[in-house]
C-alpha positions as MATLAB code, in Angstrom:
seq = 'MSTPLFPTAPDKHALEHGAELSPRFNADGLVVAVAQHADTGEILMLAWMNDEALKLTVDTNIAHYFSRSRNELWKKGETSGQLQDVVELRVDCDQDAVLLKVRPRGDGGACHVGFRSCFYRVLEDGKLIERDAPLHDHD';
ca = [
     113.271  -45.124  277.566;
     112.677  -48.373  276.081;
     114.902  -51.404  276.177;
     116.885  -51.883  272.841;
     115.843  -54.898  270.999;
     119.134  -55.292  269.534;
     122.986  -55.011  271.172;
     125.058  -52.585  270.167;
     128.491  -53.734  268.842;
     131.290  -53.034  271.285;
     133.869  -52.292  268.829;
     134.400  -52.351  265.051;
     135.657  -55.833  264.994;
     132.704  -57.029  266.498;
     130.440  -54.904  264.252;
     132.316  -56.159  261.137;
     132.946  -59.733  261.932;
     131.038  -60.618  265.013;
     128.102  -63.182  265.256;
     126.002  -60.848  266.942;
     123.061  -58.926  265.160;
     124.070  -55.297  266.032;
     122.351  -53.212  263.543;
     123.163  -49.348  263.322;
     119.992  -47.843  262.709;
     120.149  -43.991  261.514;
     119.203  -40.898  263.257;
     115.649  -41.655  262.526;
     115.694  -45.273  264.088;
     115.767  -46.898  260.716;
     117.674  -49.125  258.485;
     117.322  -49.516  255.056;
     115.982  -53.145  253.664;
     116.270  -54.266  250.207;
     114.048  -57.316  249.213;
     115.238  -59.640  246.684;
     113.571  -62.733  245.233;
     115.119  -65.643  246.760;
     114.676  -68.033  243.452;
     115.259  -65.304  240.636;
     117.465  -63.017  242.358;
     115.344  -59.847  241.036;
     115.167  -57.024  243.560;
     111.667  -56.491  244.429;
     111.716  -53.583  246.531;
     113.486  -51.091  248.962;
     112.022  -50.213  252.437;
     112.699  -49.345  255.939;
     112.958  -51.198  259.015;
     113.038  -49.848  262.790;
     114.030  -52.038  265.675;
     110.458  -53.542  265.883;
     110.213  -54.430  262.126;
     113.533  -56.257  262.169;
     112.580  -58.179  265.502;
     109.519  -59.259  263.936;
     111.068  -60.400  260.642;
     113.872  -62.374  262.538;
     111.199  -63.969  264.863;
     108.554  -64.850  262.431;
     110.515  -65.038  259.133;
     107.801  -62.802  257.367;
     108.940  -59.416  256.334;
     107.946  -56.426  258.338;
     108.884  -52.847  257.518;
     108.540  -49.495  259.020;
     106.245  -47.012  256.874;
     107.614  -43.743  256.975;
     104.917  -42.000  255.391;
     102.213  -43.595  257.799;
     104.703  -43.531  260.555;
     103.869  -47.038  261.532;
     104.823  -50.749  261.348;
     103.959  -52.426  258.288;
     103.651  -56.132  257.641;
     104.146  -56.595  253.626;
     101.303  -58.220  252.374;
      98.954  -58.161  255.097;
      96.326  -56.512  252.981;
      97.371  -57.511  249.528;
      98.306  -61.157  250.170;
     101.706  -60.525  249.057;
     103.465  -61.719  252.102;
     107.166  -62.290  252.028;
     108.549  -65.260  253.427;
     112.144  -64.546  254.578;
     114.486  -67.431  253.286;
     117.578  -65.513  254.273;
     118.393  -62.148  256.143;
     121.773  -60.912  255.452;
     123.668  -57.525  256.820;
     126.233  -55.498  255.163;
     129.633  -55.014  256.498;
     128.938  -52.190  259.110;
     125.267  -53.484  259.831;
     123.509  -50.758  258.777;
     121.688  -52.181  255.593;
     119.638  -55.346  255.554;
     119.179  -57.785  252.471;
     115.970  -60.083  252.699;
     115.815  -62.816  250.402;
     112.193  -63.453  250.093;
     109.753  -65.630  248.470;
     106.321  -63.611  247.832;
     103.061  -65.015  248.325;
      99.720  -64.429  246.474;
     100.150  -62.971  243.046;
     104.062  -62.751  243.561;
     104.188  -59.073  243.495;
     105.923  -56.621  245.716;
     104.695  -53.199  244.274;
     101.876  -51.208  245.665;
     101.073  -49.849  242.104;
     100.607  -53.589  240.546;
     104.116  -54.490  239.403;
     106.014  -57.560  240.508;
     108.955  -55.277  241.367;
     109.015  -51.764  242.409;
     111.888  -51.222  239.660;
     109.618  -51.439  236.912;
     110.839  -48.412  234.955;
     114.135  -47.939  233.034;
     115.741  -44.580  232.302;
     116.340  -44.189  228.558;
     117.151  -41.205  226.717;
     116.384  -39.076  229.788;
     112.865  -40.711  230.249;
     111.659  -43.217  232.387;
     109.910  -46.042  230.172;
     107.938  -48.998  231.980;
     109.708  -52.101  231.004;
     107.619  -54.459  232.774;
     104.018  -55.274  232.599;
     101.616  -54.872  235.792;
     100.544  -57.970  237.356;
      97.157  -56.195  238.135;
      95.500  -52.704  237.670;
      96.191  -49.941  240.322;
      93.493  -47.471  241.027;
];
């Protein structure tokens, strides 16, 4: 068994008010992560982090995630140039969600299908409508 990268909070008060980062990973060993543009407040994407991704993010100030579909660590932007510089990292009250305030590099996008944000569609009259223009074509 490997050594945990983060401590477990000893009690509820330490979890909710303590100074120690003690993330509560789910049964799959993951915590949800939301990437928000540090300057505009726009929500760019939602992803997952395992302990290694969170540790690398904390250590490097560049967003790392865990790809559930590929079952592997993922440094956001490594191939697209859309690296995410982490300006601020927050956790929610019970440390089972992470908010990253980031500044994207490259074309400023975050979405693998070519949009700035993964949240480019709006539900109107029961149908999804693309509200944003893509930054580039996606094959």
